[in-house]
C-alpha positions as CSV (number, residue, x, y, z in Angstrom):
1,M,103.5,-97.8,122.7
2,E,103.1,-100.1,125.7
3,L,102.8,-103.3,126.3
4,P,99.6,-105.5,127.5
5,D,99.6,-106.5,131.4
6,G,101.8,-109.7,131.2
7,F,103.8,-109.3,128.1
8,E,108.1,-108.1,128.2
9,L,110.1,-106.9,125.6
10,G,114.1,-108.3,125.3
11,V,116.9,-108.6,123.3
12,I,118.4,-112.2,122.9
13,K,122.0,-111.8,125.2
14,S,123.0,-115.5,125.9
15,D,123.1,-119.3,124.7
16,A,119.5,-120.3,126.3
17,D,117.6,-116.9,124.3
18,L,119.5,-118.0,120.9
19,E,118.4,-121.1,121.3
20,E,114.9,-120.5,122.6
21,L,114.5,-117.7,119.7
22,I,115.5,-119.8,116.7
23,K,112.8,-122.6,118.3
24,F,110.3,-119.7,117.4
25,N,111.0,-118.9,114.3
26,A,111.0,-122.4,113.5
27,V,107.7,-122.6,114.4
28,V,106.4,-119.2,113.1
29,H,108.5,-119.3,109.5
30,G,108.3,-122.3,108.9
31,D,109.2,-122.5,105.1
32,D,112.3,-120.9,105.9
33,D,115.4,-122.0,107.0
34,P,115.8,-121.3,111.4
35,E,119.4,-121.1,111.3
36,E,120.0,-118.6,109.0
37,I,120.0,-116.1,111.7
38,R,122.3,-118.2,113.5
39,R,124.6,-117.9,111.0
40,Q,123.8,-114.6,110.5
41,I,125.1,-113.7,114.2
42,D,127.5,-115.7,114.2
43,N,129.3,-114.4,110.8
44,L,127.8,-111.0,110.0
45,P,130.5,-108.4,111.9
46,E,127.5,-105.9,111.8
47,L,125.2,-108.1,113.3
48,D,124.8,-108.9,116.8
49,R,122.4,-111.3,119.3
50,E,121.0,-107.5,120.4
51,S,119.8,-106.8,117.2
52,N,116.7,-109.3,117.7
53,F,114.6,-108.9,120.0
54,Y,111.4,-110.1,121.8
55,I,108.1,-110.0,123.5
56,R,107.6,-113.0,126.1
57,D,104.4,-114.0,127.6
58,L,105.0,-113.8,131.2
59,G,102.5,-116.2,132.4
60,N,103.5,-118.5,130.5
61,D,107.1,-118.4,130.4
62,I,107.1,-118.2,126.3
63,I,108.6,-116.0,123.1
64,V,105.7,-114.8,121.4
65,S,106.4,-112.3,119.2
66,A,110.0,-111.2,117.8
67,A,111.6,-109.8,115.4
68,S,115.2,-108.7,114.1
69,A,117.1,-105.4,112.7
70,I,119.4,-106.1,110.5
71,P,122.2,-103.7,109.1
72,C,123.8,-103.4,105.8
73,V,124.7,-101.0,103.1
74,W,123.2,-100.6,99.9
75,M,125.0,-98.0,96.9
76,Y,123.3,-95.3,95.0
77,E,125.2,-95.2,92.4
78,N,128.8,-95.3,94.3
79,I,127.4,-93.6,97.3
80,P,127.3,-96.2,99.8
81,L,123.3,-96.0,101.9
82,T,123.3,-97.2,104.8
83,N,120.0,-99.9,105.6
84,L,118.6,-101.1,108.6
85,E,116.1,-104.2,107.7
86,L,113.1,-105.5,110.0
87,G,113.7,-109.0,109.8
88,W,112.3,-112.0,111.2
89,V,109.4,-110.4,112.3
90,G,106.6,-112.9,113.4
91,T,103.8,-113.4,116.1
92,L,102.4,-117.1,117.3
93,K,98.7,-117.4,115.7
94,E,96.7,-117.1,119.4
95,Y,98.9,-114.2,119.6
96,R,98.5,-112.2,116.8
97,H,95.7,-108.6,117.0
98,K,96.8,-107.3,120.6
99,G,99.4,-105.0,119.2
100,L,102.8,-106.8,119.7
101,A,104.1,-106.3,116.3
102,S,103.3,-102.5,116.7
103,A,105.4,-102.4,119.8
104,L,107.8,-104.9,118.4
105,Y,107.8,-102.5,115.9
106,T,108.5,-99.4,118.3
107,H,111.3,-101.0,119.7
108,F,112.7,-101.4,115.7
109,E,112.1,-97.3,115.4
110,E,114.3,-96.5,118.1
111,I,116.9,-98.5,116.9
112,L,116.5,-97.0,113.2
113,Q,116.1,-93.4,114.4
114,R,119.4,-93.9,116.9
115,G,121.7,-94.8,113.3
116,E,120.4,-92.0,111.7
117,Y,119.7,-95.2,108.5
118,H,119.4,-93.6,104.6
119,I,116.6,-96.7,103.9
120,S,115.0,-99.0,106.1
121,T,113.6,-102.7,104.0
122,I,111.6,-105.4,104.2
123,I,110.6,-108.4,103.1
124,G,107.7,-109.1,104.3
125,I,103.7,-109.0,103.7
126,P,101.6,-107.0,101.4
127,H,99.5,-104.3,103.0
128,Y,100.4,-104.9,106.6
129,Y,104.0,-102.4,106.6
130,R,101.6,-99.9,104.7
131,Q,101.0,-98.8,108.8
132,F,105.0,-98.1,109.4
133,G,106.0,-96.1,105.8
134,Y,106.9,-99.2,103.9
135,D,106.1,-99.6,100.5
136,F,106.4,-102.3,97.7
137,I,109.8,-100.3,95.5
138,L,112.8,-101.8,93.8
139,P,112.7,-105.7,93.3
140,M,114.2,-108.9,94.4
141,G,112.8,-111.6,92.7
142,R,112.1,-110.6,88.4
143,K,113.2,-113.1,86.9
144,V,112.3,-114.4,83.8
145,Q,110.8,-118.3,83.1
146,L,112.2,-120.2,79.8
147,R,111.5,-124.1,79.1
148,S,114.8,-125.6,78.6
149,D,113.1,-126.3,74.7
150,Q,113.4,-123.4,74.4
151,I,117.3,-123.8,74.3
152,S,118.8,-124.6,70.7
153,A,121.4,-127.6,70.9
154,P,124.9,-126.9,70.4
155,K,124.9,-127.4,66.2
156,D,128.4,-127.6,66.6
157,E,131.1,-129.3,68.3
158,A,131.0,-128.0,72.2
159,D,133.6,-124.7,72.7
160,K,136.6,-126.7,74.4
161,S,138.0,-122.9,75.0
162,I,135.8,-122.3,77.6
163,V,135.5,-123.9,81.1
164,F,132.1,-124.2,83.2
165,R,133.2,-125.4,86.7
166,E,132.8,-124.8,90.2
167,A,134.1,-121.7,91.6
168,H,136.3,-121.9,94.6
169,H,138.1,-119.7,97.3
170,D,141.0,-118.7,94.9
171,D,138.0,-117.2,92.3
172,I,136.9,-115.2,94.9
173,P,138.6,-111.4,93.6
174,S,137.4,-112.7,90.0
175,L,134.0,-112.5,91.3
176,I,134.1,-109.4,93.2
177,R,135.1,-107.6,90.0
178,L,132.3,-109.2,87.6
179,Y,129.8,-108.8,90.6
180,A,131.1,-105.0,90.5
181,E,130.6,-105.3,86.4
182,H,127.1,-105.9,86.6
183,S,126.3,-103.6,89.3
184,K,127.6,-100.8,87.9
185,K,124.8,-100.2,85.3
186,M,122.3,-100.3,88.4
187,L,121.0,-97.2,90.3
188,V,120.8,-99.2,93.9
189,H,122.9,-102.5,94.8
190,A,123.5,-104.2,97.4
191,A,127.3,-104.0,98.3
192,R,129.0,-107.3,99.3
193,T,132.2,-107.0,101.2
194,K,135.3,-109.8,100.8
195,N,134.5,-111.3,103.8
196,L,130.5,-111.5,102.9
197,W,131.8,-113.3,99.5
198,E,133.7,-115.7,101.4
199,L,130.9,-116.7,103.7
200,Q,128.4,-117.2,100.8
201,E,130.9,-119.5,99.2
202,R,131.8,-121.0,102.4
203,F,127.8,-121.6,103.4
204,H,126.3,-121.4,100.0
205,R,123.1,-120.6,100.9
206,E,120.7,-118.1,100.0
207,F,117.8,-118.4,102.4
208,E,116.8,-122.1,102.8
209,Q,118.0,-123.0,99.4
210,E,121.6,-124.4,98.4
211,F,123.4,-123.3,95.8
212,K,126.4,-123.2,94.2
213,T,128.1,-121.0,92.4
214,I,129.4,-122.0,88.5
215,V,132.2,-120.0,87.1
216,L,133.3,-119.9,82.8
217,E,136.8,-119.5,82.7
218,R,138.7,-118.9,79.3
219,E,142.4,-119.5,79.0
220,G,142.5,-119.1,82.6
221,R,141.1,-116.3,83.3
222,I,137.3,-116.5,84.7
223,V,135.0,-114.1,81.8
224,G,131.3,-114.4,84.1
225,Y,129.8,-116.4,86.7
226,F,126.3,-117.9,88.0
227,R,124.6,-119.3,91.2
228,L,122.6,-122.1,90.7
229,C,120.2,-124.4,92.3
230,V,116.9,-127.1,92.1
231,S,113.8,-125.0,93.5
232,G,111.0,-126.4,94.1
233,A,108.1,-127.3,96.7
234,K,107.6,-130.7,96.0
235,K,111.6,-132.3,96.0
236,Q,110.0,-135.8,95.3
237,D,108.3,-134.7,91.9
238,P,110.3,-133.3,89.1
239,Q,107.5,-131.4,87.5
240,G,107.4,-129.6,90.4
241,L,111.4,-128.5,90.3
242,W,113.2,-126.2,88.5
243,L,116.7,-124.5,88.1
244,S,116.7,-121.4,89.3
245,V,119.9,-119.1,88.2
246,M,119.6,-116.5,90.8
247,E,122.8,-114.5,90.4
248,N,124.8,-113.6,87.3
249,S,126.9,-111.9,85.5
250,I,128.1,-112.9,82.4
251,T,129.7,-110.8,80.0
252,T,129.3,-111.3,76.1
253,F,126.8,-112.7,74.0
254,D,128.9,-115.5,72.5
255,D,129.2,-116.4,76.5
256,V,125.3,-116.0,77.2
257,L,125.0,-118.4,74.1
258,R,127.5,-121.3,75.9
259,T,125.8,-120.7,79.2
260,L,122.3,-121.4,77.9
261,Q,123.0,-124.7,77.0
262,Y,125.5,-125.7,79.0
263,L,121.8,-124.9,81.9
264,R,119.6,-127.1,79.4
265,G,122.5,-130.0,79.6
266,R,122.1,-129.7,83.4
267,A,118.2,-129.4,83.0
268,A,118.2,-132.5,81.2
269,E,120.3,-133.6,84.1
270,E,118.0,-133.6,86.5
271,N,114.5,-134.4,84.5
272,I,113.6,-130.8,85.1
273,C,111.6,-128.8,81.7
274,R,111.9,-125.1,83.5
275,I,114.9,-122.9,84.1
276,D,114.0,-119.3,86.2
277,F,117.0,-116.7,85.8
278,V,116.5,-114.0,88.3
279,G,117.7,-110.2,87.7
280,P,116.9,-106.8,86.0
281,A,115.7,-106.1,82.7
282,I,118.9,-105.2,81.6
283,N,120.4,-108.5,82.4
284,N,122.7,-110.3,79.7
285,L,121.5,-113.6,80.1
286,C,118.1,-112.3,81.5
287,R,117.9,-110.8,77.9
288,V,118.7,-113.2,76.0
289,A,116.2,-115.9,77.9
290,Q,113.6,-113.2,77.2
291,D,114.4,-113.5,73.3
292,L,114.1,-117.0,73.0
293,G,110.0,-116.3,74.0
294,G,110.8,-116.5,77.9
295,H,108.2,-115.3,80.6
296,V,108.4,-112.5,82.5
297,D,107.2,-112.9,86.2
298,I,108.3,-109.3,88.2
299,G,108.2,-111.1,91.1
300,W,108.9,-109.8,94.8
301,K,109.8,-106.5,95.5
302,Y,111.4,-104.9,98.3
303,Q,109.4,-102.6,100.9
304,I,111.3,-99.7,101.8
305,R,110.8,-96.7,103.6
306,I,113.1,-93.4,104.0
307,P,113.2,-93.3,108.0
308,N,114.8,-89.3,106.9
309,M,114.5,-87.2,103.4
310,A,117.0,-84.6,104.3
311,R,119.4,-86.7,105.3
312,F,119.1,-89.1,102.6
313,L,118.9,-86.4,99.3
314,S,122.1,-84.8,101.3
315,Q,123.7,-88.5,101.4
316,I,123.5,-88.5,97.6
317,R,124.6,-85.2,97.0
318,P,127.4,-86.5,94.7
319,A,124.9,-88.2,92.2
320,L,122.4,-85.5,92.1
321,E,125.5,-83.0,91.3
322,S,126.6,-85.2,88.6
323,R,124.0,-85.8,86.4
324,L,123.2,-81.6,86.1
325,N,126.9,-82.3,84.1
326,G,126.3,-81.6,80.4
327,T,123.1,-80.9,81.0
328,M,121.5,-77.4,80.1
329,F,121.2,-77.6,83.9
330,E,125.2,-77.0,84.7
331,G,126.1,-74.4,87.0
332,M,122.7,-74.0,87.9
333,T,121.6,-71.4,90.7
334,R,118.7,-71.8,91.9
335,E,116.2,-73.3,94.7
336,L,114.1,-76.5,93.9
337,A,111.6,-76.9,96.7
338,I,110.0,-81.0,97.3
339,N,106.9,-80.7,98.7
340,T,105.3,-84.2,100.0
341,Y,102.4,-82.6,102.0
342,E,103.7,-83.3,105.6
343,H,107.0,-82.2,104.8
344,C,108.8,-79.6,102.6
345,Y,112.6,-79.7,101.4
346,L,114.3,-77.0,99.8
347,L,117.2,-77.8,97.8
348,S,119.8,-75.0,96.9
349,F,121.8,-75.0,94.4
350,V,125.0,-72.8,93.6
351,N,127.0,-73.0,91.2
352,G,125.8,-76.3,90.0
353,K,126.4,-77.6,93.4
354,L,124.0,-79.1,96.2
355,A,124.5,-75.9,99.0
356,T,122.0,-77.4,101.3
357,V,118.9,-80.0,102.0
358,N,116.9,-78.5,104.5
359,D,113.3,-79.5,105.7
360,I,111.1,-76.7,106.3
361,G,108.0,-78.3,107.8
362,M,104.6,-78.5,105.8
363,Q,103.8,-75.8,103.6
364,E,100.5,-76.0,102.4
365,V,100.6,-72.6,99.4
366,G,102.6,-70.0,98.4
367,E,105.9,-70.9,96.6
368,Y,106.0,-74.2,97.3
369,H,103.0,-75.4,95.0
370,T,105.4,-76.6,92.2
371,F,106.1,-79.7,92.8
372,R,104.5,-81.4,95.5
373,A,104.7,-85.2,96.1
374,P,102.9,-87.7,98.4
375,P,105.4,-89.7,100.5
376,N,105.7,-93.0,98.9
377,D,105.4,-92.2,95.4
378,L,108.6,-89.5,95.8
379,V,111.1,-92.8,97.5
380,R,110.0,-94.2,93.9
381,L,111.3,-90.9,92.3
382,V,114.3,-90.8,94.3
383,L,115.1,-94.4,94.1
384,G,114.4,-95.0,89.9
385,D,111.9,-97.2,90.4
386,Y,109.3,-94.7,88.1
387,D,109.7,-91.6,86.1
388,A,108.2,-88.2,86.8
389,E,105.5,-88.5,84.4
390,E,104.6,-92.1,84.5
391,L,105.0,-91.1,88.8
392,R,102.3,-87.9,87.7
393,T,99.8,-90.4,85.0
394,Q,99.6,-93.2,88.4
395,N,98.9,-90.6,90.6
396,I,96.9,-87.2,90.9
397,D,98.7,-85.9,93.8
398,F,101.9,-85.7,92.2
399,I,102.4,-82.9,90.6
400,V,105.8,-80.9,88.8
401,S,104.7,-77.8,87.1
402,R,105.5,-77.5,83.7
403,E,108.6,-75.0,84.4
404,I,110.6,-77.5,86.5
405,K,109.4,-81.0,84.9
406,S,112.8,-81.1,82.9
407,L,114.8,-80.2,86.1
408,V,112.7,-82.6,87.7
409,E,113.8,-85.3,85.2
410,T,117.4,-84.3,85.5
411,L,117.5,-85.3,88.7
412,F,116.0,-87.9,89.5
413,P,115.4,-90.5,86.2
414,K,114.1,-93.9,86.0
415,R,116.9,-96.5,86.3
416,D,117.2,-100.3,86.9
417,S,118.1,-101.1,90.0
418,F,118.4,-104.8,91.5
419,I,119.4,-106.1,94.9
420,A,121.4,-109.5,95.4
421,Y,121.5,-111.6,98.3
422,Y,123.5,-109.9,100.9
423,Y,123.0,-112.6,104.3
424,C,125.1,-115.3,104.7
């Protein structure tokens, strides 16, 4: 998309460019921490300055619109998915509705296609990004809200075999192990390297919030961890504050109960009445908090786009093949066509192996009508956010014939996913 006269697209190169960008973001994203983008550029190995781009008003010589292309890796079962996130998008109020954001996205799209990314994500405002093909798919903020008085006080003397303490650098291998144990329950989760763990434990910031990582230690072995912060807009008013358990991996029921009692005590110390537990429905701490009467808030979701579905389906080939094992489709040889009304993807299975995935273009009639899914509904299906029956109920354009319904349900089951914080 061409820019209006008097505007120019640029990328961040110099120190002066970066400082100007940070000042711009402080104005446009006033509730966020503008220094986060500096931490990312200075520390994330896959993110450089030129991944941040802007539009300048040449007449006033100021940045008026900007965005970032932030690469990371998500995991689909044990399969890496390269993700390019459109981040830090913003335009000065007086420059909106001039097509500047669309021009920025055109530049982002060039990076996305050049890098052959498997997915692209946005944490953004509702509806707007649908014009670029994004839709709300996977959870990022599901939480269980619990009053501290809904947690029973310990009846006996505190269990001295377990210690709660702040994590230190030497604990990182144990944190990695516990994160992996929790993540293996998910269909999709964010990859977190040792380097990223070290960065996060150095800065202790998630977006604009400061957190502490607390470990549960028994007889010298770390058996659980959680990240904790005090949240709320009115820091001077305890009634406007709550404790937020931003992430956790605790494996046993007894340790979950001890953690809840510890948090009850921390809430009392802070004069706070509410505790939020962020996590998927199958997270142990969230499950017990809900059992105790906690209120579930589905929170926000990632807006996701799969820029090349044939590439994506080829990438998840091992998962699709493994789902056939032990079922009536084990060892099958057949073709499955998935028609999105815009493209038709032909999956060719030979002896239970996915031999090829081909985009055969738009197919309107004939043999390619038995599995039809609008593009974003297909994304919901392959990412396990909904199953085929739910999608069929919600959208009459989603059609799976009876003959292949069991096969589609076998290949694309509904499963929990959760994307924990993956910046620094």
